[in-house]
C-alpha positions as a printed Julia matrix, in Angstrom:
374×3 Matrix{Float64}:
 -86.8   259.41   -17.5
 -83.83  261.11   -15.1
 -82.93  259.39   -12.45
 -82.07  262.81   -10.76
 -84.93  265.35   -11.58
 -87.5   262.82   -13.01
 -87.94  264.18   -16.12
 -87.03  262.76   -19.64
 -83.97  261.03   -20.11
 -81.68  263.73   -22.47
 -78.78  261.63   -23.98
 -75.82  264.46   -24.53
 -73.61  263.68   -27.71
 -70.3   265.46   -28.35
 -70.05  268.07   -30.81
 -67.54  266.11   -32.78
 -69.46  263.68   -33.33
 -72.85  265.94   -34.43
 -70.55  267.51   -36.79
 -69.69  264.36   -38.27
 -73.08  263.0    -37.87
 -74.21  266.34   -39.86
 -71.84  266.02   -42.15
 -72.53  262.44   -43.21
 -76.3   262.98   -43.46
 -77.12  263.69   -47.22
 -79.91  265.53   -47.01
 -78.28  268.22   -45.38
 -76.13  271.04   -47.24
 -72.55  271.21   -46.11
 -72.63  274.68   -44.22
 -69.2   276.32   -43.15
 -67.52  276.34   -39.74
 -68.26  279.46   -38.22
 -65.86  281.14   -36.0
 -67.33  279.54   -32.36
 -66.21  275.82   -33.84
 -63.01  276.57   -35.05
 -62.45  278.42   -31.59
 -63.61  275.24   -29.91
 -61.16  272.99   -31.95
 -58.14  275.06   -31.21
 -59.4   274.96   -27.65
 -59.5   270.98   -27.53
 -56.04  271.12   -29.49
 -54.5   273.29   -27.14
 -55.75  271.21   -24.49
 -54.57  267.75   -25.56
 -50.88  269.26   -26.47
 -50.77  270.58   -22.97
 -51.82  267.26   -21.47
 -48.8   265.49   -23.45
 -46.29  268.02   -23.83
 -44.37  266.74   -20.98
 -44.17  263.41   -22.09
 -43.24  264.1    -25.64
 -40.23  266.68   -23.89
 -39.06  263.76   -21.8
 -39.08  260.97   -24.48
 -37.39  263.57   -26.61
 -35.09  264.48   -23.96
 -34.38  260.86   -23.46
 -33.37  260.17   -27.23
 -31.88  262.96   -27.27
 -29.2   262.09   -24.25
 -29.18  258.13   -25.96
 -27.83  259.6    -29.39
 -25.67  261.66   -27.31
 -23.91  259.5    -25.51
 -24.18  256.34   -28.4
 -22.22  259.39   -30.28
 -19.5   260.25   -27.67
 -18.98  256.41   -26.78
 -18.81  255.69   -30.24
 -16.05  258.34   -30.94
 -14.25  257.06   -27.55
 -13.97  253.32   -28.21
 -12.87  253.9    -32.06
 -10.27  256.6    -30.62
  -8.96  254.45   -28.42
  -8.52  251.54   -30.97
  -6.56  254.0    -32.92
  -4.13  254.63   -30.42
  -4.03  251.33   -29.97
  -3.29  250.33   -33.68
  -0.75  253.09   -33.96
   1.29  251.65   -30.62
   1.31  247.78   -32.89
   2.98  249.82   -35.66
   5.71  251.4    -33.62
   9.01  249.05   -34.4
   9.5   245.8    -32.88
  11.76  246.04   -30.21
  14.71  243.13   -30.03
  13.69  239.44   -29.04
  15.22  238.09   -25.89
  18.04  241.42   -25.65
  19.64  240.1    -29.39
  19.68  241.92   -32.48
  18.24  239.27   -34.25
  15.0   239.27   -33.15
  14.72  242.97   -34.98
  14.63  241.2    -38.23
  11.67  238.49   -37.19
   9.35  241.92   -37.85
   8.5   243.15   -41.15
   7.41  246.7    -40.8
   5.03  246.48   -43.82
   3.5   243.66   -42.62
   3.01  244.77   -39.01
   1.26  247.77   -40.85
  -1.22  245.55   -42.98
  -1.97  243.4    -39.67
  -2.89  246.38   -37.42
  -5.1   247.97   -40.22
  -6.48  244.43   -40.36
  -7.14  244.36   -36.65
  -8.29  247.89   -36.49
 -10.8   247.73   -39.29
 -12.53  244.38   -37.53
 -12.38  246.12   -33.9
 -13.76  249.36   -34.9
 -16.85  247.58   -36.59
 -17.68  245.54   -34.0
 -17.58  248.34   -31.62
 -19.54  250.19   -34.11
 -22.31  247.29   -34.43
 -22.51  247.14   -30.34
 -23.21  250.73   -29.57
 -25.27  251.66   -32.38
 -27.39  248.18   -32.1
 -28.08  248.62   -27.73
 -28.72  252.71   -28.57
 -31.26  251.57   -31.42
 -32.89  248.85   -28.94
 -32.65  251.66   -26.12
 -34.56  254.6    -28.18
 -37.2   251.51   -29.24
 -37.69  251.12   -25.2
 -38.55  254.6    -25.22
 -41.24  254.84   -26.93
 -42.57  252.22   -25.0
 -42.28  249.31   -27.91
 -42.28  245.99   -26.17
 -38.86  244.43   -27.4
 -39.48  240.91   -25.88
 -41.12  239.18   -29.42
 -38.24  241.14   -31.27
 -35.78  240.0    -28.63
 -37.34  236.73   -29.14
 -37.34  236.36   -32.59
 -33.74  237.57   -32.75
 -32.74  234.89   -30.57
 -34.41  232.14   -32.37
 -32.6   233.72   -35.96
 -29.7   233.9    -34.12
 -29.84  229.84   -33.13
 -31.03  229.08   -36.69
 -28.36  230.97   -38.57
 -25.93  229.5    -36.17
 -26.24  225.96   -36.99
 -27.12  226.56   -40.53
 -23.96  228.86   -41.09
 -21.53  227.1    -37.85
 -18.68  226.34   -40.5
 -18.86  230.17   -41.65
 -18.77  231.26   -38.2
 -16.08  228.88   -37.37
 -13.98  230.13   -40.46
 -14.54  233.76   -39.36
 -13.58  233.47   -36.0
 -10.12  231.21   -36.51
  -9.56  233.87   -39.17
 -10.02  236.88   -36.2
  -7.52  234.65   -34.32
  -4.89  234.28   -36.8
  -4.73  237.88   -37.33
  -4.55  238.66   -33.72
  -2.2   236.26   -33.23
  -0.28  237.19   -36.25
   0.11  233.26   -37.12
   1.3   234.0    -40.78
   1.47  237.09   -42.74
   1.65  237.51   -46.73
   4.68  236.62   -48.4
   5.25  233.48   -45.4
   5.89  230.1    -46.46
   3.76  227.55   -44.15
   2.64  224.0    -44.07
  -1.09  224.03   -43.2
  -1.48  220.43   -43.04
  -4.22  220.56   -46.09
  -1.56  222.2    -48.16
   1.66  224.37   -48.4
   2.94  227.6    -49.81
   3.35  231.01   -49.92
   0.61  233.05   -47.96
  -0.79  235.13   -51.25
  -4.18  236.67   -49.31
  -4.82  236.08   -45.43
  -8.65  236.78   -45.3
 -11.4   236.01   -42.09
 -12.62  233.33   -43.83
 -10.2   231.77   -46.44
  -6.15  232.27   -47.06
  -4.77  232.03   -50.17
  -1.73  229.66   -50.89
   0.65  229.12   -53.61
   1.62  225.74   -54.1
   5.15  224.96   -55.2
   4.07  223.9    -59.11
   2.41  227.6    -59.25
  -1.2   226.48   -58.03
  -3.38  228.25   -55.85
  -4.29  226.64   -52.54
  -7.89  228.03   -51.03
  -8.03  227.0    -47.48
 -10.83  227.83   -44.86
  -9.29  228.9    -41.74
 -11.5   226.86   -39.62
 -10.33  223.67   -41.18
  -6.23  224.63   -40.1
  -5.35  223.06   -37.39
  -1.34  223.41   -37.36
   0.58  226.05   -38.86
   4.3   225.62   -39.78
   5.13  229.04   -40.77
   8.65  228.32   -42.59
   9.5   232.02   -42.36
   9.25  233.19   -39.08
  12.23  232.94   -36.77
  15.02  231.33   -38.69
  15.97  227.99   -40.76
  18.42  225.49   -39.68
  21.21  224.84   -42.91
  21.81  221.16   -42.24
  24.58  218.58   -44.45
  25.73  215.45   -43.87
  28.99  214.63   -44.77
  29.83  210.84   -45.04
  33.62  210.03   -45.4
  35.55  206.84   -45.2
  36.04  204.91   -41.91
  40.12  205.68   -42.11
  39.96  208.76   -42.35
  41.49  211.51   -40.09
  38.77  213.27   -37.88
  40.81  216.5    -37.37
  41.58  216.85   -40.48
  37.99  216.43   -41.97
  37.21  219.11   -39.45
  39.32  221.31   -39.84
  38.78  221.28   -43.93
  35.17  221.86   -43.18
  35.79  224.59   -40.74
  37.45  226.34   -43.28
  34.97  225.8    -46.23
  32.38  227.42   -43.4
  34.27  230.65   -42.74
  35.6   230.97   -46.18
  31.6   230.72   -47.13
  30.73  233.34   -44.26
  33.0   236.12   -45.99
  31.56  235.28   -49.28
  28.26  237.89   -51.01
  25.38  237.33   -50.81
  25.97  234.15   -48.35
  27.22  236.18   -45.76
  23.77  238.23   -45.59
  22.18  234.87   -45.51
  24.0   233.25   -42.6
  22.75  234.39   -39.42
  25.29  232.5    -37.29
  28.48  230.77   -37.88
  29.0   227.38   -39.92
  29.1   225.16   -37.54
  30.73  221.17   -37.35
  28.84  219.6    -35.12
  30.81  216.43   -35.13
  30.37  212.44   -35.84
  27.32  212.01   -35.89
  27.03  208.11   -36.89
  29.84  205.2    -38.0
  29.01  203.01   -40.03
  31.14  200.05   -40.6
  32.79  201.26   -43.82
  31.91  204.9    -42.82
  31.23  207.75   -41.07
  28.58  210.91   -41.26
  29.66  214.43   -39.72
  27.46  216.68   -39.15
  27.35  220.64   -40.54
  24.88  223.14   -39.62
  24.58  226.62   -39.59
  20.92  229.31   -39.11
  20.26  230.92   -42.0
  17.38  233.47   -43.53
  14.01  231.84   -43.84
  13.59  230.23   -46.71
  16.8   230.31   -47.77
  17.99  227.21   -46.23
  18.08  225.12   -48.9
  20.24  226.91   -51.38
  22.64  227.78   -48.38
  22.93  223.64   -48.11
  23.52  223.45   -52.0
  26.27  225.79   -52.12
  27.9   224.58   -48.91
  28.0   220.93   -50.69
  29.2   222.4    -53.95
  31.9   223.87   -51.49
  32.92  220.98   -49.14
  33.15  218.62   -52.49
  35.5   221.18   -54.2
  37.44  221.22   -50.68
  37.77  217.65   -50.26
  38.61  217.05   -53.73
  42.18  219.66   -53.34
  42.54  218.26   -49.73
  42.2   214.15   -51.15
  39.4   213.15   -49.09
  36.85  210.97   -50.53
  33.29  211.28   -49.83
  31.6   207.83   -49.89
  27.92  206.28   -49.59
  25.2   206.09   -52.38
  25.32  203.13   -55.26
  28.38  201.76   -55.39
  31.05  202.73   -58.66
  30.54  200.61   -61.51
  33.71  198.3    -62.29
  35.39  198.13   -65.95
  34.58  194.41   -66.84
  36.86  191.85   -68.97
  35.54  191.72   -72.85
  33.4   189.34   -73.48
  34.12  185.93   -75.2
  32.71  186.77   -78.75
  32.58  182.66   -79.46
  30.78  182.5    -75.62
  26.86  182.84   -77.64
  27.73  179.98   -79.95
  26.34  176.46   -79.13
  28.85  173.84   -78.82
  29.62  171.41   -82.25
  27.04  168.43   -82.67
  27.93  164.74   -83.42
  25.61  165.07   -86.24
  28.08  167.59   -88.02
  31.13  164.85   -88.93
  30.27  162.54   -91.32
  32.18  159.79   -90.04
  30.86  159.6    -86.88
  28.88  156.9    -86.33
  26.03  159.01   -85.06
  26.04  160.36   -88.55
  25.96  156.6    -90.33
  23.23  155.77   -87.98
  21.19  158.86   -89.4
  21.7   158.77   -92.71
  19.16  157.76   -94.95
  20.33  154.12   -96.54
  21.23  153.36  -100.36
  18.77  151.72  -102.33
  19.8   148.19  -103.6
  21.68  147.96  -106.83
  19.64  146.25  -109.88
  21.59  143.22  -111.86
  21.01  143.03  -115.64
  19.09  140.15  -116.79
  20.83  137.56  -119.57
  17.88  138.17  -121.69
  19.42  141.73  -122.36
  22.49  140.77  -123.52
């Protein structure tokens, strides 16, 4: 019964379900859709589109706006980084107003370093901008980002604990490049290894040792860096002379050697300052040490020291100044006595001595012939 009219209860089933039920009935023959059915379907689709087109339009406009902002921001950031890198590529100014500072920076090295920094910065900026835009687009489609962010956080923590050494190496490499601690061609002492830098990476630095071996040093393991190729090197030579030498004369000879060496090639390019006689470094009982020093091109201190010692020795020989120190010179010994290795004569060698007679065997008794033998 119908509660309103009191008549029998009638259930109204939508036409869509009736069509489905009729199609599912195997006993009935399939009927072709009529024009009225097509009009009803078109009307339903139009009404559905009319109800949702505003939502689609708003979502599309949001996505388009997010994409446009991300593209513009990415282009602006990359252009800013490029301008910053171009500024780094400019020729370095003199340090502290001296001409020596301009020699401390290699133009090619600055270019390689700036390119590496620019590549890292551009990659990081692109990743952050694109990732943020992707999350905003997913949020526009009413997708719950909480599980995704939670999973990403858990995965990030797991990766951070599992690959903490890798992260440490990467961050250390980035700061080494940013701070220009060393570059390709520099001679460095990294504590765990030393040699010439042949490659600088974000995770590993390659060094070639003195014997030709290649050291792979992780950037995270480097606690200190001694760069022998930046700035200048110091060549120091200690000259030891007798304590009775005239110091003014010694100083004059050393000054002449330094002045002559500063004018000769290629030492005039390797020397970045005058050769100075620093004075008396120490006085011992029978000798004294005079210190000579000079600023040189990085990595050329050893060759300058060798050449300086060579010239000082020649100049001292001409000036009759003796260089002392080291092992004492061997002295001439008297010729050895040829009889020194012979043993003393023994008393038994003399047959007339009492010792020889006492040691000689007794003679056998003489045999006396008997009378019957006559």
